[in-house]
Every structure is written in C-alpha cells, then in structure tokens.
PAMAR-458669 format. One record per residue (C-alpha): residue number from 0; residue in one letter; y, x, z. Coordinates in nm, 4 decimals. Layout:
+------+------+----------+----------+----------+
! resi ! resn !       yy !       xx !       zz !
+------+------+----------+----------+----------+
!  NUM !    a !        Y !        X !        Z !
...
+------+------+----------+----------+----------+
***
This chain:
+------+------+----------+----------+----------+
! resi ! resn !       yy !       xx !       zz !
+------+------+----------+----------+----------+
!    0 !    m !   7.6873 !  11.0539 !   8.7580 !
!    1 !    r !   8.0302 !  11.2163 !   8.8649 !
!    2 !    i !   8.3355 !  11.0956 !   8.7137 !
!    3 !    g !   8.6609 !  11.2800 !   8.7971 !
!    4 !    i !   8.9969 !  11.0952 !   8.7641 !
!    5 !    v !   9.3530 !  11.1986 !   8.8326 !
!    6 !    a !   9.6413 !  10.9305 !   8.8363 !
!    7 !    g !   9.9790 !  11.0163 !   8.9476 !
!    8 !    e !  10.1782 !  10.6903 !   9.0356 !
!    9 !    l !  10.1591 !  10.3591 !   9.0704 !
!   10 !    s !  10.1131 !  10.2524 !   8.7382 !
!   11 !    g !   9.8267 !  10.5147 !   8.6771 !
!   12 !    d !   9.6657 !  10.3473 !   8.9984 !
!   13 !    q !   9.7118 !   9.9846 !   8.8397 !
!   14 !    l !   9.5615 !  10.1096 !   8.5181 !
!   15 !    g !   9.2838 !  10.2837 !   8.7172 !
!   16 !    g !   9.1906 !  10.0534 !   8.9531 !
!   17 !    t !   9.0484 !   9.8182 !   8.7043 !
!   18 !    l !   8.8855 !  10.0930 !   8.5150 !
!   19 !    v !   8.7048 !  10.2400 !   8.8168 !
!   20 !    a !   8.5963 !   9.8720 !   8.8722 !
!   21 !    k !   8.4467 !   9.8553 !   8.5375 !
!   22 !    l !   8.3004 !  10.2046 !   8.5790 !
!   23 !    k !   8.1213 !  10.0872 !   8.8957 !
!   24 !    e !   7.9518 !   9.7784 !   8.6929 !
!   25 !    k !   7.8378 !  10.0205 !   8.4371 !
!   26 !    y !   7.7365 !  10.3475 !   8.6665 !
!   27 !    p !   7.6869 !  10.1696 !   9.0370 !
!   28 !    h !   7.5777 !  10.4615 !   9.1554 !
!   29 !    a !   7.8273 !  10.7205 !   9.0222 !
!   30 !    i !   8.0802 !  10.9380 !   9.2214 !
!   31 !    i !   8.4295 !  10.8732 !   9.1199 !
!   32 !    e !   8.6555 !  11.0782 !   9.2515 !
!   33 !    g !   9.0088 !  11.2670 !   9.2123 !
!   34 !    i !   9.3441 !  11.1750 !   9.3189 !
!   35 !    g !   9.3995 !  10.7862 !   9.2869 !
!   36 !    g !   9.6269 !  10.5044 !   9.4715 !
!   37 !    p !   9.5154 !  10.2167 !   9.6667 !
!   38 !    k !   9.3927 !   9.9917 !   9.3869 !
!   39 !    m !   9.1645 !  10.2712 !   9.3030 !
!   40 !    e !   9.0674 !  10.3192 !   9.6221 !
!   41 !    a !   8.9671 !   9.9271 !   9.6864 !
!   42 !    s !   8.7643 !   9.9541 !   9.3808 !
!   43 !    g !   8.5209 !  10.2422 !   9.4883 !
!   44 !    f !   8.7310 !  10.5250 !   9.4123 !
!   45 !    k !   8.7461 !  10.8360 !   9.6511 !
!   46 !    s !   9.0843 !  11.0171 !   9.6467 !
!   47 !    l !   9.0863 !  11.3761 !   9.7424 !
!   48 !    y !   9.4539 !  11.4215 !   9.7909 !
!   49 !    p !   9.7525 !  11.1563 !   9.8375 !
!   50 !    m !   9.8690 !  11.0019 !   9.5037 !
!   51 !    d !  10.2096 !  11.0054 !   9.6255 !
!   52 !    a !  10.2577 !  11.3739 !   9.5823 !
!   53 !    l !  10.2435 !  11.3472 !   9.2239 !
!   54 !    s !  10.5251 !  11.0706 !   9.1745 !
!   55 !    l !  10.8334 !  11.2412 !   9.1442 !
!   56 !    i !  11.1015 !  11.1881 !   8.8773 !
!   57 !    g !  11.3620 !  11.3970 !   8.6902 !
!   58 !    f !  11.3944 !  11.7904 !   8.6673 !
!   59 !    l !  11.5601 !  11.8667 !   8.9949 !
!   60 !    e !  11.3445 !  11.6639 !   9.1991 !
!   61 !    i !  11.0459 !  11.8114 !   9.0379 !
!   62 !    v !  11.1848 !  12.1715 !   9.0750 !
!   63 !    s !  11.2398 !  12.1148 !   9.4484 !
!   64 !    r !  10.8583 !  12.0390 !   9.5226 !
!   65 !    g !  10.7107 !  12.2097 !   9.2340 !
!   66 !    w !  10.5179 !  12.4412 !   9.4739 !
!   67 !    y !  10.3568 !  12.1861 !   9.6705 !
!   68 !    i !  10.2291 !  11.9972 !   9.3039 !
!   69 !    l !  10.0973 !  12.2976 !   9.2001 !
!   70 !    n !   9.9191 !  12.3663 !   9.4808 !
!   71 !    i !   9.7283 !  12.0442 !   9.4813 !
!   72 !    r !   9.6785 !  12.1160 !   9.0795 !
!   73 !    s !   9.5283 !  12.4312 !   9.1985 !
!   74 !    k !   9.2799 !  12.2496 !   9.4272 !
!   75 !    i !   9.1918 !  11.9758 !   9.2241 !
!   76 !    i !   9.0759 !  12.1861 !   8.9475 !
!   77 !    n !   8.8899 !  12.4234 !   9.1983 !
!   78 !    y !   8.7133 !  12.1384 !   9.3140 !
!   79 !    f !   8.6111 !  12.0047 !   8.9720 !
!   80 !    k !   8.5125 !  12.3229 !   8.8500 !
!   81 !    q !   8.2518 !  12.3352 !   9.1592 !
!   82 !    n !   8.1861 !  11.9999 !   9.1386 !
!   83 !    k !   8.1281 !  11.9475 !   8.7888 !
!   84 !    p !   8.1857 !  11.6051 !   8.6589 !
!   85 !    d !   8.0279 !  11.4224 !   8.3484 !
!   86 !    i !   8.3592 !  11.3528 !   8.2344 !
!   87 !    f !   8.7557 !  11.3782 !   8.3372 !
!   88 !    i !   8.9818 !  11.1399 !   8.3154 !
!   89 !    g !   9.3481 !  11.2217 !   8.2932 !
!   90 !    i !   9.5456 !  10.8814 !   8.3685 !
!   91 !    d !   9.9277 !  10.9406 !   8.2660 !
!   92 !    a !  10.1072 !  11.2228 !   8.4027 !
!   93 !    p !  10.0689 !  11.4495 !   8.1577 !
!   94 !    d !  10.2790 !  11.7487 !   8.2837 !
!   95 !    f !  10.0035 !  11.7560 !   8.5755 !
!   96 !    n !   9.7074 !  11.6047 !   8.3755 !
!   97 !    l !   9.6995 !  11.8053 !   8.0732 !
!   98 !    s !   9.6747 !  12.1368 !   8.2484 !
!   99 !    v !   9.3977 !  11.9780 !   8.4715 !
!  100 !    e !   9.2207 !  11.8827 !   8.1881 !
!  101 !    r !   9.2747 !  12.2112 !   7.9810 !
!  102 !    k !   9.1182 !  12.4078 !   8.2604 !
!  103 !    l !   8.8654 !  12.2006 !   8.3166 !
!  104 !    r !   8.7545 !  12.1910 !   7.9486 !
!  105 !    v !   8.7606 !  12.5803 !   7.9340 !
!  106 !    a !   8.5027 !  12.5468 !   8.2150 !
!  107 !    g !   8.2730 !  12.3178 !   7.9839 !
!  108 !    v !   8.3860 !  11.9817 !   8.1474 !
!  109 !    k !   8.4439 !  11.6971 !   7.8722 !
!  110 !    t !   8.8157 !  11.5303 !   7.9040 !
!  111 !    i !   8.9876 !  11.2452 !   7.7745 !
!  112 !    h !   9.3728 !  11.1307 !   7.8346 !
!  113 !    y !   9.4141 !  10.7903 !   7.9256 !
!  114 !    v !   9.8012 !  10.7063 !   7.8002 !
!  115 !    s !   9.9854 !  10.8865 !   7.5766 !
!  116 !    p !  10.2313 !  11.1508 !   7.6558 !
!  117 !    k !  10.5652 !  11.0291 !   7.5006 !
!  118 !    i !  10.5555 !  11.2828 !   7.2517 !
!  119 !    w !  10.7127 !  11.0180 !   6.9961 !
!  120 !    v !  11.0236 !  11.0302 !   7.2291 !
!  121 !    w !  11.0729 !  11.4241 !   7.3177 !
!  122 !    r !  10.9041 !  11.7255 !   7.3452 !
!  123 !    e !  10.6744 !  11.6771 !   7.0567 !
!  124 !    y !  10.5381 !  12.0313 !   7.0774 !
!  125 !    r !  10.3227 !  11.9081 !   7.3764 !
!  126 !    i !  10.0863 !  11.8278 !   7.1083 !
!  127 !    k !   9.9662 !  12.1915 !   7.1421 !
!  128 !    k !   9.8469 !  12.1062 !   7.4851 !
!  129 !    i !   9.6903 !  11.7887 !   7.3954 !
!  130 !    r !   9.4708 !  11.9681 !   7.1263 !
!  131 !    k !   9.3466 !  12.2410 !   7.3890 !
!  132 !    a !   9.3272 !  11.9660 !   7.6502 !
!  133 !    t !   9.0965 !  11.7114 !   7.5214 !
!  134 !    d !   8.9747 !  11.5606 !   7.1802 !
!  135 !    k !   9.0809 !  11.2066 !   7.2223 !
!  136 !    i !   9.3988 !  10.9885 !   7.3394 !
!  137 !    l !   9.3508 !  10.6703 !   7.4682 !
!  138 !    a !   9.6709 !  10.4793 !   7.3406 !
!  139 !    i !   9.8060 !  10.1632 !   7.5335 !
!  140 !    l !  10.0321 !  10.1173 !   7.2556 !
!  141 !    p !   9.9855 !  10.0016 !   6.9150 !
!  142 !    f !  10.2123 !  10.2424 !   6.6874 !
!  143 !    e !  10.0832 !  10.5584 !   6.8618 !
!  144 !    v !   9.7281 !  10.5624 !   6.6678 !
!  145 !    d !   9.9455 !  10.5758 !   6.3369 !
!  146 !    y !  10.1909 !  10.8234 !   6.4964 !
!  147 !    y !   9.9101 !  11.0787 !   6.6048 !
!  148 !    k !   9.7224 !  11.0704 !   6.2950 !
!  149 !    k !   9.9957 !  11.0386 !   5.9912 !
!  150 !    k !  10.2212 !  11.3329 !   6.2327 !
!  151 !    h !   9.9509 !  11.5231 !   6.3566 !
!  152 !    n !   9.6324 !  11.4665 !   6.2373 !
!  153 !    f !   9.4833 !  11.3825 !   6.5693 !
!  154 !    e !   9.2468 !  11.1142 !   6.7045 !
!  155 !    a !   9.4424 !  10.7975 !   6.9496 !
!  156 !    i !   9.2177 !  10.4887 !   6.9803 !
!  157 !    f !   9.4070 !  10.1714 !   7.0531 !
!  158 !    v !   9.2393 !  10.0729 !   7.3937 !
!  159 !    g !   9.5021 !   9.7867 !   7.4485 !
!  160 !    h !   9.7021 !   9.7720 !   7.7626 !
!  161 !    p !   9.5046 !   9.6337 !   8.0481 !
!  162 !    l !   9.8121 !   9.3886 !   8.1300 !
!  163 !    a !   9.7951 !   9.2258 !   7.8260 !
!  164 !    k !   9.4537 !   9.0774 !   7.8852 !
!  165 !    s !   9.4917 !   9.0391 !   8.2465 !
!  166 !    i !   9.8511 !   8.8292 !   8.2115 !
!  167 !    p !   9.8293 !   8.4753 !   8.0559 !
!  168 !    v !   9.9524 !   8.4361 !   7.7208 !
!  169 !    n !  10.1105 !   8.0999 !   7.8724 !
!  170 !    i !  10.1853 !   8.1370 !   8.2313 !
!  171 !    d !  10.1751 !   7.8653 !   8.4925 !
!  172 !    r !  10.4656 !   7.9594 !   8.6569 !
!  173 !    s !  10.4348 !   7.6810 !   8.9313 !
!  174 !    r !  10.1121 !   7.8295 !   9.0406 !
!  175 !    y !  10.2356 !   8.1459 !   9.1123 !
!  176 !    r !  10.5992 !   8.0416 !   9.3134 !
!  177 !    k !  10.3097 !   7.8269 !   9.5397 !
!  178 !    e !  10.1130 !   8.1504 !   9.5811 !
!  179 !    l !  10.4241 !   8.3112 !   9.6965 !
!  180 !    g !  10.5061 !   8.0297 !   9.9595 !
!  181 !    l !  10.8077 !   7.8985 !   9.7273 !
!  182 !    e !  10.9720 !   7.5357 !   9.7851 !
!  183 !    v !  11.1085 !   7.5273 !   9.4486 !
!  184 !    e !  10.9691 !   7.1922 !   9.3034 !
!  185 !    d !  11.2697 !   6.9904 !   9.4424 !
!  186 !    t !  11.5379 !   7.2622 !   9.2943 !
!  187 !    t !  11.6376 !   7.3501 !   8.9342 !
!  188 !    l !  11.7629 !   7.6888 !   9.0559 !
!  189 !    p !  11.6172 !   7.9795 !   8.8113 !
!  190 !    i !  11.3997 !   8.2390 !   8.9726 !
!  191 !    l !  11.5253 !   8.6234 !   8.9318 !
!  192 !    s !  11.3155 !   8.8947 !   9.0213 !
!  193 !    i !  11.4497 !   9.2350 !   9.1049 !
!  194 !    l !  11.2494 !   9.5265 !   9.0813 !
!  195 !    p !  11.4558 !   9.8661 !   9.1411 !
!  196 !    g !  11.1407 !  10.0884 !   9.0966 !
!  197 !    s !  10.8612 !  10.2181 !   9.2839 !
!  198 !    r !  10.9763 !  10.6031 !   9.3471 !
!  199 !    s !  11.1775 !  10.6609 !   9.6271 !
!  200 !    n !  11.4691 !  10.8429 !   9.4125 !
!  201 !    e !  11.4941 !  10.5709 !   9.1569 !
!  202 !    v !  11.5248 !  10.2939 !   9.4324 !
!  203 !    s !  11.7730 !  10.4887 !   9.6134 !
!  204 !    r !  12.0006 !  10.4957 !   9.2956 !
!  205 !    l !  11.9336 !  10.1441 !   9.1293 !
!  206 !    l !  11.8886 !   9.9051 !   9.4602 !
!  207 !    p !  12.2676 !   9.9412 !   9.5980 !
!  208 !    l !  12.3885 !   9.9046 !   9.2147 !
!  209 !    f !  12.1617 !   9.5854 !   9.1596 !
!  210 !    l !  12.2690 !   9.4284 !   9.5123 !
!  211 !    e !  12.6592 !   9.4865 !   9.3848 !
!  212 !    a !  12.5842 !   9.3235 !   9.0810 !
!  213 !    l !  12.4139 !   9.0467 !   9.1930 !
!  214 !    q !  12.6672 !   8.9778 !   9.4559 !
!  215 !    k !  12.9428 !   8.9773 !   9.1747 !
!  216 !    l !  12.7054 !   8.7031 !   9.0185 !
!  217 !    v !  12.6811 !   8.5037 !   9.3268 !
!  218 !    d !  13.0601 !   8.5252 !   9.3710 !
!  219 !    s !  13.1261 !   8.4293 !   9.0089 !
!  220 !    g !  12.9463 !   8.0810 !   9.1173 !
!  221 !    y !  12.5953 !   8.1740 !   8.9918 !
!  222 !    k !  12.2918 !   7.9955 !   9.1903 !
!  223 !    f !  11.9666 !   8.1297 !   9.1678 !
!  224 !    e !  11.6370 !   8.2421 !   9.3815 !
!  225 !    a !  11.5896 !   8.5729 !   9.4120 !
!  226 !    l !  11.2736 !   8.7754 !   9.4804 !
!  227 !    m !  11.2038 !   9.1540 !   9.5222 !
!  228 !    p !  10.8663 !   9.3499 !   9.6280 !
!  229 !    l !  10.8605 !   9.6107 !   9.8283 !
!  230 !    a !  10.6477 !   9.8399 !   9.5921 !
!  231 !    k !  10.4803 !  10.0348 !   9.8989 !
!  232 !    p !  10.5464 !  10.0891 !  10.2648 !
!  233 !    s !  10.7164 !  10.4330 !  10.2170 !
!  234 !    l !  11.0320 !  10.2342 !  10.0667 !
!  235 !    q !  11.0803 !  10.0690 !  10.3573 !
!  236 !    p !  11.3442 !  10.2904 !  10.5191 !
!  237 !    i !  11.5574 !  10.2617 !  10.1975 !
!  238 !    f !  11.5486 !   9.8890 !  10.1835 !
!  239 !    d !  11.6613 !   9.8634 !  10.5577 !
!  240 !    q !  11.9991 !  10.0684 !  10.4282 !
!  241 !    y !  12.0344 !   9.7587 !  10.2665 !
!  242 !    k !  11.9100 !   9.5049 !  10.4918 !
!  243 !    k !  12.2647 !   9.3187 !  10.5362 !
!  244 !    q !  12.3341 !   9.3004 !  10.1731 !
!  245 !    i !  11.9803 !   9.1654 !  10.0984 !
!  246 !    q !  11.9798 !   8.9096 !  10.3957 !
!  247 !    k !  12.3714 !   8.7950 !  10.2449 !
!  248 !    l !  12.2178 !   8.7496 !   9.8964 !
!  249 !    n !  11.9314 !   8.5343 !  10.0780 !
!  250 !    i !  11.6684 !   8.7552 !   9.8802 !
!  251 !    k !  11.3176 !   8.7092 !   9.9502 !
!  252 !    v !  11.1338 !   9.0206 !  10.0306 !
!  253 !    f !  10.7840 !   9.0621 !   9.9635 !
!  254 !    s !  10.5132 !   9.3662 !  10.0345 !
!  255 !    a !  10.4163 !   9.4589 !   9.7603 !
!  256 !    k !  10.3366 !   9.1123 !   9.5520 !
!  257 !    s !  10.5292 !   9.2431 !   9.1967 !
!  258 !    h !  10.2840 !   9.0956 !   8.9594 !
!  259 !    e !  10.3254 !   8.7293 !   9.1437 !
!  260 !    i !  10.6653 !   8.7810 !   9.1503 !
!  261 !    l !  10.7246 !   8.8705 !   8.7807 !
!  262 !    k !  10.4838 !   8.5606 !   8.7000 !
!  263 !    a !  10.6430 !   8.3508 !   8.9211 !
!  264 !    s !  11.0202 !   8.4558 !   8.7727 !
!  265 !    d !  11.2363 !   8.3022 !   8.4605 !
!  266 !    y !  11.4069 !   8.6551 !   8.4580 !
!  267 !    s !  11.4267 !   8.9847 !   8.5679 !
!  268 !    l !  11.6407 !   9.2916 !   8.6783 !
!  269 !    l !  11.4768 !   9.6072 !   8.7070 !
!  270 !    a !  11.3911 !   9.9437 !   8.6758 !
!  271 !    s !  11.3288 !  10.1143 !   8.3296 !
!  272 !    g !  10.9497 !  10.1970 !   8.3263 !
!  273 !    t !  10.6088 !  10.0417 !   8.3116 !
!  274 !    a !  10.7404 !   9.7407 !   8.4641 !
!  275 !    t !  10.9231 !   9.6386 !   8.1611 !
!  276 !    l !  10.6161 !   9.5919 !   8.0032 !
!  277 !    e !  10.4570 !   9.3735 !   8.2270 !
!  278 !    a !  10.8041 !   9.1694 !   8.2452 !
!  279 !    m !  10.7824 !   9.1500 !   7.8461 !
!  280 !    l !  10.4298 !   9.0153 !   7.9064 !
!  281 !    c !  10.5548 !   8.7620 !   8.1726 !
!  282 !    k !  10.7851 !   8.6651 !   7.8780 !
!  283 !    l !  11.0981 !   8.7166 !   8.1210 !
!  284 !    p !  11.4152 !   8.7865 !   7.9436 !
!  285 !    m !  11.5927 !   9.1000 !   8.1339 !
!  286 !    v !  11.8154 !   9.3340 !   8.2023 !
!  287 !    v !  11.7019 !   9.6967 !   8.2435 !
!  288 !    g !  11.8835 !   9.9637 !   8.4363 !
!  289 !    y !  11.8188 !  10.3178 !   8.4743 !
!  290 !    k !  11.9718 !  10.6357 !   8.6483 !
!  291 !    v !  11.8322 !  10.9848 !   8.7583 !
!  292 !    s !  12.0642 !  11.2799 !   8.9252 !
!  293 !    a !  12.3081 !  11.3988 !   8.6757 !
!  294 !    l !  12.1739 !  11.7294 !   8.6443 !
!  295 !    s !  11.8294 !  11.5822 !   8.5207 !
!  296 !    a !  12.0225 !  11.3765 !   8.3195 !
!  297 !    f !  12.2062 !  11.6833 !   8.1579 !
!  298 !    l !  11.9050 !  11.8874 !   8.1418 !
!  299 !    g !  11.6955 !  11.5883 !   7.9966 !
!  300 !    r !  11.9817 !  11.5652 !   7.7125 !
!  301 !    l !  11.9250 !  11.8804 !   7.5925 !
!  302 !    l !  11.5551 !  11.8562 !   7.5472 !
!  303 !    i !  11.5489 !  11.4914 !   7.4310 !
!  304 !    g !  11.9015 !  11.4541 !   7.2591 !
!  305 !    n !  11.9567 !  11.0781 !   7.1771 !
!  306 !    h !  11.6784 !  10.8321 !   7.1806 !
!  307 !    s !  11.7284 !  10.5107 !   7.0616 !
!  308 !    f !  11.5178 !  10.2902 !   7.3121 !
!  309 !    w !  11.3660 !  10.3538 !   7.6680 !
!  310 !    a !  11.2524 !  10.0279 !   7.7724 !
!  311 !    f !  10.8889 !   9.9077 !   7.6297 !
!  312 !    p !  10.9915 !   9.5910 !   7.5066 !
!  313 !    n !  11.2875 !   9.7314 !   7.2775 !
!  314 !    i !  11.0232 !  10.0128 !   7.1643 !
!  315 !    l !  10.7416 !   9.7667 !   7.0937 !
!  316 !    h !  11.0083 !   9.5304 !   6.9173 !
!  317 !    k !  11.1535 !   9.8504 !   6.7003 !
!  318 !    s !  11.5023 !   9.6826 !   6.7924 !
!  319 !    e !  11.7099 !   9.6554 !   7.1355 !
!  320 !    i !  11.5829 !   9.3005 !   7.2086 !
!  321 !    i !  11.6606 !   9.3322 !   7.5727 !
!  322 !    k !  11.9710 !   9.4987 !   7.7296 !
!  323 !    e !  11.9144 !   9.8905 !   7.8518 !
!  324 !    l !  12.1710 !  10.0092 !   8.0892 !
!  325 !    i !  12.0751 !  10.3807 !   8.1229 !
!  326 !    q !  12.2743 !  10.6530 !   8.3260 !
!  327 !    e !  12.6371 !  10.6160 !   8.2859 !
!  328 !    d !  12.6039 !  10.2845 !   8.1442 !
!  329 !    c !  12.4193 !  10.1471 !   8.4282 !
!  330 !    t !  12.7431 !  10.0342 !   8.6383 !
!  331 !    v !  12.7913 !   9.7189 !   8.8756 !
!  332 !    d !  12.9984 !   9.5659 !   8.6027 !
!  333 !    n !  12.7899 !   9.6208 !   8.3028 !
!  334 !    l !  12.4750 !   9.4823 !   8.5264 !
!  335 !    y !  12.7055 !   9.1651 !   8.6169 !
!  336 !    q !  12.7757 !   9.1259 !   8.2735 !
!  337 !    e !  12.4364 !   9.1434 !   8.1183 !
!  338 !    l !  12.2954 !   8.9126 !   8.3992 !
!  339 !    k !  12.5657 !   8.6668 !   8.3236 !
!  340 !    k !  12.4274 !   8.6283 !   7.9618 !
!  341 !    l !  12.0629 !   8.5885 !   8.0802 !
!  342 !    f !  12.2328 !   8.2858 !   8.2812 !
!  343 !    d !  12.4303 !   8.1493 !   8.0008 !
!  344 !    d !  12.2341 !   8.1946 !   7.6422 !
!  345 !    k !  11.9779 !   7.9948 !   7.6256 !
!  346 !    q !  11.9228 !   8.0468 !   7.2616 !
!  347 !    r !  11.8869 !   8.4066 !   7.2992 !
!  348 !    n !  11.6162 !   8.3668 !   7.5793 !
!  349 !    d !  11.4191 !   8.1445 !   7.3173 !
!  350 !    y !  11.4409 !   8.4058 !   7.0892 !
!  351 !    i !  11.2967 !   8.6405 !   7.3472 !
!  352 !    i !  11.0368 !   8.4800 !   7.4753 !
!  353 !    h !  10.9090 !   8.3898 !   7.1315 !
!  354 !    e !  10.8985 !   8.7573 !   7.0435 !
!  355 !    f !  10.7746 !   8.8518 !   7.3908 !
!  356 !    m !  10.4349 !   8.5879 !   7.2877 !
!  357 !    n !  10.3930 !   8.7552 !   6.9474 !
!  358 !    i !  10.3743 !   9.0941 !   7.0952 !
!  359 !    h !  10.1782 !   9.0076 !   7.3481 !
!  360 !    k !   9.8894 !   8.8317 !   7.1274 !
!  361 !    n !   9.8532 !   9.1301 !   6.9118 !
!  362 !    m !   9.8266 !   9.3833 !   7.2310 !
!  363 !    i !   9.5212 !   9.1869 !   7.3696 !
!  364 !    v !   9.2288 !   9.4113 !   7.3968 !
!  365 !    d !   8.9339 !   9.4000 !   7.6598 !
!  366 !    t !   9.0721 !   9.7464 !   7.7467 !
!  367 !    d !   8.8324 !   9.8615 !   8.0416 !
!  368 !    q !   8.5240 !   9.7846 !   7.8880 !
!  369 !    k !   8.6202 !   9.9314 !   7.5536 !
!  370 !    i !   8.7489 !  10.2815 !   7.7454 !
!  371 !    v !   8.3734 !  10.2387 !   7.9276 !
!  372 !    d !   8.2150 !  10.2273 !   7.6020 !
!  373 !    i !   8.4055 !  10.5293 !   7.4625 !
!  374 !    l !   8.3213 !  10.7259 !   7.7639 !
!  375 !    d !   7.9554 !  10.6118 !   7.7293 !
!  376 !    s !   7.9604 !  10.7374 !   7.3937 !
!  377 !    i !   8.1102 !  11.0803 !   7.4799 !
!  378 !    i !   7.9037 !  11.1363 !   7.7781 !
!  379 !    g !   7.5764 !  11.0480 !   7.5589 !
!  380 !    q !   7.6804 !  11.3034 !   7.3179 !
!  381 !    g !   7.6018 !  11.5636 !   7.5493 !
!  382 !    s !   7.2734 !  11.4259 !   7.6914 !
+------+------+----------+----------+----------+
***
C-alpha cells in the first residue's frame, strides 16, 4: 500500500499529522510519503521535499519564488508517476495541489482533495480545475457541501474539522496554564494570546503592529498576561528584531505551543487564517489583523473585489461577530481600540463565547476516521 500526500503549510501539516496517524492504524505497513511537516513526519510520514518551500503568501511573494515551486511540483509529479500510490491526497494548497492531482489523475492515480479551495470567496472558475483534478472534495466547513451541490453539482463531503473534535467544548484553562508553567492562580489578570502568523512575510508585517498596539494598551493602564508562540524556528530572527519590545511588554514566548497557549487564554490577538478557527473553538473573543504587500493587496482586490468576511468565525457565523482589521484597517490605533473592547465589554464577550459554543457543537465529527473510511472505499473500488 502506497499513499501520497502533499501538505503546503503548517495548517496542512496539522491536518495531515492526525490523518497519517489514523492511516497508519488502518494500514500499518503502508508507505505514506510526499511533502509534509514535522507533525506528519512524527506520525510516520516520509517528506521528500521541505514543506516550507510551499509556505508563501501574496502574489508578489509567489511570483518571486515561483520557479522554485514549479521545480518541486515537477519533481513530485514525476516521483509519483514512477512510484504510483494507491491514492493521492492533496491537503489544501490548491494552487500547488490541484495541478499535481490533475497530472496524477491522467496517469491513472486516484486523487482526492482535502480542504476546499475558497472558491466561494474568489476565483470561482477554479471549479473547472477541481473537476479535472478529483471526483471529491473533503470539506472542513459545513456550508461548503451545499455550495458545491447547488452551485456546481459537484460532490463535497463534510468531514468536520479535526480541531472541533480534539478541542473540548468546555476547556479547563487552568490545566493548560499549569502545563505552560504559568503562575496565575493567585492573580485575576486575564491572559491574552498573540499569534502574528506562521509565515515570515506575515509575521514581519504584523508583529510590530501588534506590539505597538499592546504597548498603547499597557500605557493606558490595562493589565494582562501575554503569551506568544514561536510557530517555527525559522521565525526566530524576526522575533529577535523585536526582542526589546517583547521583553518590555513582559510577553512570554514559547517554542511552538500555540494550541496550549490558545487553550490557556482568555482573549486573542492574531493573524487571519486557520488560527482564527482554533481560537473560535477555544471560545476566545478575539481581534484579527492581516496585511500583505501593497502590490499583493492591489492585485488581490482586482481579482476578488470586496468580500464580507475573511476570518473563520465570521464566515461560520455569517456575521461580523469578531472584528477583522484587514490591510489599511490594520493599524496600531485600530488594533488598540478593538483590544480595549476585549477587556471592557463583558456582555459582548459572553455573547461571542455562547455563539462559538454552538458552532463548535455542530462541527464535531470523527474527521480522520471518516476520511480513512472514504479512502478505503475509493481504494476498494479499484481492487
């Protein structure tokens, strides 16, 4: 048994890590290989190329290193043509994976795409690529099933999100605070988690803004315990640039530990992305910020136009339940004003927590087992 998987960034590695572990339970002698990160490798996955090579954001960043990505894509396609897997799973990274899936499908490899491209946000024409790449989308958001069926007559299967099952509906925050070595039992200080992203470009843009907003908060008399994960070692040089500000704010920095930090927190200040989903499942009132390069923003608006929401909590709630500060709106003062609301408006926070609780309950599925069952059915059809 051979299973090919490509995950393009940390969020994909997180999804792939638990899936590989479940696949190993079902097929203990299977060769599971492709491109993945540390969580997948820890579960028995063989990564043929570094996952970081695919972790780029923005049009400008992709163009500047596109040749390198194309070279890796060509090599991984050729590898799987020569070492045909029983099934290939592309986890997210649609710009990379859909092309890989299409080429492998033509070569006779069964393919499936895990995590729908956000065609309901932009570039809806990609449904044509999806049809050529795979027969099924494994959707992690409930509304995507109806979207694909009604809009495109295409099969999407809701498999839930692994985080919805792995994160308790009611979190014992004291447990995770103890795990992190925090001495907060004797204080009433709220805990604020700070997640400026997992990719160098976004961290470089967001971290200084976040730190300045937090300094204004402290200067205004607000008191809190601040925790921040270093998502991966390659981000250390960026953190080092702001070492003085981090120390002045008494922010405790942990290597990785983002999951524990979110579970230990009361509120969160974070980059838009998958982390907003996890923060929602941890029932955290939050402020979301995001910035890309000016050129990337300009080109993005040409292609996307205006869109209501970007953060997962707002998309799932179908309203702006938490504040998103995107591009020009992501300023120090705007971040500061929204952070104050986190600390001042208990009634609003209680409402947010209640709504997050309801969303969480509706998303709980045994994701990895469901995917393994689907894959087993697909593989069995060709036996």
